[in-house]
N, C-alpha and C positions, 0 to 999 in steps of 0.2 A: 702425716696430713697438713695441711696447709694452703698456702696460697696457690699451688701448681694445680691444684683443682680448679681454680676460677675459670669462668669462662671469657673467651678471647672478646667476645662482642662487646660493643662500648653500651649498648642498651639490651636491657633483660628480653628475654625470649617471654611473648604472651599470644595467646591463641587471639586476643583481641587486637592485636597489632596486626597479626597476620590478615584475620579480616578484615580489617579497615583497609589493608594495602590490596587485596584482591578485588573488593567494592569499590575502591579508588581507579582501578585498572579497569573492571568491564563498564563505570561510568566513563569513562576518558574511551571506551572502544565505542561505546552507543553513542556517543557523542561525536563521534567520527562517521559513523556510518548514516547515509542518509536514508531518509525515512521514505519509505514506496507507499503511495496512496493505494487505493482499492482500483481506483480509474484507471492508472499505470500499471499495475498488475495484472489487467483484465486485457491490456494493450491500446489502451488511450482513446484519441480521437479517430483511428483509422477502424479500430472496431468498432466503435458505435455507430460511424457512418455504414459500414458492409452490415451492420445487424439490422439497422433500421433501413435501409434499402431493401434489403431481403425481405423482411418484416412485409413491407407495404408493396412490394411484387407480386408476395403471396396472399396479401388482401383483395388487392385489383385482379387477380385470376381467381377468386373465389365468388363465384355468381350470387352465391346468397346473402353476402357482408359490402360486395364492392359498389352498392346502391347508395350507401352512407356516405360515401366520399363523388357520388357524381356531381356535386355544385361545387367541391371544394377545389384549393389551387392546390394541386399535390407537392409542388416545389416547398412553397410555403409549409404545407404540413410536414413534411419532412424536416425541413428546416427547424421548427418548433419542436418536433418531437427529439431531434440530435439534439437542441439546446437543452431541453428538458434533462435528457439522459446524462448529458455532460455535467 
């Protein structure tokens, strides 16, 4: 018995040390990833524009509710709705 059973590592092995290395690697990986917003996930402004245009096209085709907008500037209305959702 003696020195021939000694570890070749310069620092002792600990689970705490391994966990710290894993956490450091994960933190670095998370910092490298870009954060994607919900707005970007749904498709951004292109999807908002399409959804609002589709919605108001349906509204204006509905005889029961289109009268609510008869005095409205629809281009302005669509613009405001798109800005609100974006």
